VOGU-3710 file (C-alpha; in Angstrom, 3 decimals, decimal comma):
1> xxxxxxxxxx> 68,718/-155,533/18,295  70,906/-156,567/20,802  71,722/-160,403/22,140  71,529/-160,366/26,333  73,933/-163,339/26,544  77,847/-163,173/25,053  78,932/-166,177/22,511  81,284/-166,233/24,947  78,334/-167,582/27,708  77,129/-170,341/25,509
11> xxxxxxxxxx> 80,660/-171,366/24,329  81,697/-172,174/27,983  78,205/-173,615/29,028  79,067/-176,232/26,434  82,124/-176,793/27,559  81,082/-177,940/30,840  77,989/-180,239/29,533  79,088/-183,827/27,601  76,561/-185,640/26,010  76,281/-188,444/28,072
21> xxxxxxxxxx> 75,392/-186,787/30,966  72,944/-184,848/29,173  69,314/-185,052/30,984  66,811/-186,417/28,201  64,052/-188,523/28,236  65,190/-191,614/26,418  68,383/-192,432/28,463  66,570/-193,138/31,368  65,336/-196,316/32,369  61,072/-196,176/33,037
31> xxxxxxxxxx> 61,689/-195,941/36,933  64,176/-193,453/36,715  62,108/-191,102/34,050  59,618/-190,673/36,759  62,633/-188,812/39,227  64,056/-186,647/36,501  63,023/-183,282/34,789  60,097/-183,559/32,909  60,269/-179,740/30,707  61,045/-181,614/27,401
41> xxxxxxxxxx> 58,585/-184,354/27,846  55,833/-181,507/28,158  56,942/-179,419/24,995  57,103/-182,646/22,998  53,390/-183,874/24,917  52,045/-180,442/23,867  53,351/-180,217/19,882  52,234/-183,674/19,000  48,804/-183,091/20,049  48,587/-180,199/18,210
51> xxxxxxxxxx> 50,457/-181,666/14,909  49,056/-184,903/15,298  48,357/-185,829/11,554  49,957/-183,177/9,709  52,525/-183,364/7,239  55,328/-182,091/8,591  59,225/-182,612/6,104  61,710/-180,500/7,580  61,851/-179,037/10,768  64,390/-176,715/12,644
61> xxxxxxxxxx> 65,379/-175,705/16,039  66,980/-172,239/16,376  69,977/-172,615/19,241  69,735/-176,171/18,795  72,770/-177,903/20,834  73,093/-180,369/22,079  70,524/-181,611/19,648  68,341/-184,351/21,928  64,986/-182,441/21,715  64,967/-181,813/17,826
71> xxxxxxxxxx> 65,753/-185,123/17,004  63,336/-186,407/19,512  60,894/-184,451/17,564  62,236/-185,656/14,245  61,394/-189,048/15,053  57,939/-188,774/16,043  56,729/-186,401/13,206  58,676/-188,410/10,544  60,289/-185,436/9,332  64,312/-184,478/8,671
81> xxxxxxxxxx> 66,119/-182,271/11,804  68,305/-179,158/11,158  69,636/-177,147/13,509  71,138/-173,754/14,120  73,932/-173,222/16,180  76,284/-170,129/16,881  78,383/-171,643/19,713  81,400/-173,851/18,220  81,373/-176,492/21,227  77,740/-176,850/20,845
91> xxxxxxxxxx> 77,786/-177,531/17,199  80,223/-179,826/17,483  78,221/-181,295/20,249  75,141/-181,355/18,164  76,208/-182,801/14,664  77,663/-185,907/17,386  73,931/-186,167/18,489  72,702/-186,130/15,039  75,428/-188,940/13,930  74,363/-191,197/16,807
101> xxxxxxxxxx> 70,402/-190,725/16,460  71,205/-191,654/12,558  70,823/-188,234/11,219  72,710/-186,100/8,741  74,945/-184,118/10,902  75,409/-181,683/7,438  72,045/-180,510/8,458  73,434/-178,989/11,428  74,050/-175,333/10,195  77,085/-173,293/12,310
111> xxxxxxxxxx> 76,189/-169,736/11,466  74,361/-166,823/13,529  70,601/-167,171/13,152  70,847/-163,417/12,150  73,821/-164,105/9,115  73,246/-164,018/5,293  73,702/-167,357/5,817  70,606/-168,199/6,445  68,756/-165,930/4,306  69,087/-168,822/1,685
121> xxxxxxxxxx> 66,715/-170,937/4,054  63,785/-168,482/3,785  60,357/-170,130/3,411  62,365/-173,340/3,819  61,033/-175,249/6,991  57,514/-176,907/7,801  58,412/-176,982/11,249  60,673/-173,941/13,092  61,622/-174,284/17,109  63,173/-172,297/19,386
131> xxxxxxxxxx> 63,375/-172,814/22,630  64,651/-170,339/25,579  66,260/-168,540/22,855  64,377/-165,137/22,332  64,127/-164,134/25,960  67,756/-163,006/25,428  67,305/-160,190/23,040  65,850/-156,705/24,009  63,735/-156,662/20,483  62,231/-160,036/20,369
141> xxxxxxxxxx> 59,189/-159,557/18,119  61,977/-158,628/15,478  63,865/-161,972/16,637  60,508/-163,818/16,087  59,808/-162,252/12,765  63,036/-163,782/11,788  61,949/-167,030/12,514  58,749/-166,389/10,085  61,331/-165,411/7,621  62,360/-169,466/7,521
151> xxxxxxxxxx> 59,002/-170,677/7,904  57,019/-171,213/4,644  53,515/-170,989/3,948  51,254/-172,888/6,155  54,152/-173,635/8,259  53,925/-174,024/12,012  56,187/-171,902/15,027  56,927/-173,473/18,070  58,418/-171,253/20,679  59,275/-171,372/24,254
161> xxxxxxxxxx> 60,517/-169,718/27,073  60,778/-170,185/31,106  58,521/-168,344/32,876  60,808/-166,199/35,635  57,287/-164,171/36,864  55,268/-164,753/39,617  56,640/-167,206/42,335  59,371/-168,411/39,814  61,345/-164,750/39,969  61,301/-164,730/43,767
171> xxxxxxxxxx> 62,900/-168,159/43,771  65,406/-167,376/41,252  66,247/-164,367/42,592  67,022/-166,359/46,085  69,508/-168,409/44,177  71,161/-165,813/42,551  70,797/-162,151/42,256  72,072/-162,070/38,827  69,964/-165,002/37,274  67,844/-162,766/35,628
181> xxxxxxxxxx> 70,061/-160,449/33,949  70,304/-161,740/30,163  66,140/-162,368/30,135  63,561/-160,370/28,633  61,064/-160,280/31,118  58,269/-159,263/28,238  58,263/-162,564/26,349  57,614/-164,235/29,765  53,633/-162,944/29,434  50,576/-164,165/27,279
191> xxxxxxxxxx> 49,867/-161,103/25,992  53,062/-160,614/24,217  52,724/-163,374/22,372  48,790/-162,912/21,224  49,666/-159,529/19,927  52,623/-161,012/17,827  50,377/-163,469/16,352  47,208/-160,765/15,543  49,968/-158,360/14,152  51,607/-160,967/11,704
201> xxxxxxxxxx> 48,389/-162,689/10,844  48,621/-166,059/12,868  46,786/-168,332/13,855  47,315/-169,686/17,527  47,125/-173,575/17,690  48,517/-173,375/21,474  49,852/-170,460/24,101  49,554/-171,417/27,679  51,549/-171,578/30,662  52,800/-175,470/30,880
211> xxxxxxxxxx> 54,127/-177,723/34,014  53,726/-178,205/37,651  56,721/-175,704/39,940  60,396/-176,982/38,979  63,691/-175,940/40,337  65,937/-177,775/37,696  64,814/-174,371/35,644  67,238/-172,266/37,961  70,833/-171,916/38,309  72,176/-171,172/42,024
221> xxxxxxxxxx> 75,235/-169,636/42,725  77,999/-171,141/44,586  76,548/-170,676/48,049  73,539/-171,379/47,363  74,610/-174,369/45,485  73,853/-177,331/48,897  70,850/-175,949/49,269  69,766/-176,212/45,944  70,945/-180,247/45,897  68,567/-180,655/48,781
231> xxxxxxxxxx> 65,867/-179,210/47,578  66,497/-181,207/44,062  65,935/-184,196/45,913  62,507/-183,317/46,853  61,791/-181,775/43,770  62,075/-185,573/42,169  58,440/-186,252/44,460  56,710/-183,362/42,658  58,268/-185,065/39,735  56,288/-188,557/40,161
241> xxxxxxxxxx> 53,285/-186,742/40,855  53,156/-184,751/38,021  53,735/-187,906/35,610  51,320/-190,288/37,247  48,850/-187,816/38,012  45,454/-188,026/35,969  45,734/-186,168/32,916  42,520/-184,213/33,540  44,294/-182,640/36,991  45,561/-179,068/35,659
251> xxxxxxxxxx> 48,434/-177,342/37,459  49,451/-175,127/34,969  49,581/-171,448/36,170  51,312/-167,959/35,822  52,761/-167,779/39,190  54,470/-171,714/39,385  55,183/-173,054/35,610  58,116/-172,797/34,604  57,696/-172,689/30,621  55,721/-170,589/28,191
261> xxxxxx> 54,494/-172,346/25,474  53,496/-170,868/21,961  52,356/-173,101/18,722  50,878/-170,980/15,611  50,319/-171,634/12,349  51,711/-168,943/9,192
//
């Protein structure tokens, strides 16, 4: 099983990031939140709707840095959060976020998800989450099976992947010709998750494309940065519209939505 991105890629990413600069819903005022990227909010909302009333004690995110998402989820579900992180810089960032949010930093596990160190957590968690993880492997089905190994009986699996198909694929290629490298596009088809659930006897709780078009998911090249920054200012209008639209008004689509969200029960 080959990882399509190197460990160095993630180390460099988290070296550039600072905890105070992370886009996270709790740090914004009510007004400024209207103008901020909403992808995390979508995922959290879908999880809350599908897991409402469930008793979930221990939850883990694979590739958990910086750690804000799993802490927010743990707070809502009244659960104990854990994180698994292979990047040394991401690991240190994740520990600081856990401390800041009042959780035990020892629950951040510095390890390769595929190492024997993770085997000790077999059937351990009530909820296993990964976001933007499985699409970076050449055999994502085996990666998902590894998720199930640490999930206990009747536990929940939550997986999201960016949707870089349809219009999004064209936009990604425009801003950066190499942006699709390191991504397995098969994971962005609903049929991939349907087949996996069927093979592994999982009950699908939610499966679909989520959200309205979002430039935030793209990584522009240096020569396209100015164009990207200009369009991101216009994007904020879509953020306001998405947050204020009636709940019944749905714009989720394979062609435009930034995410595929999969929730299943073991």
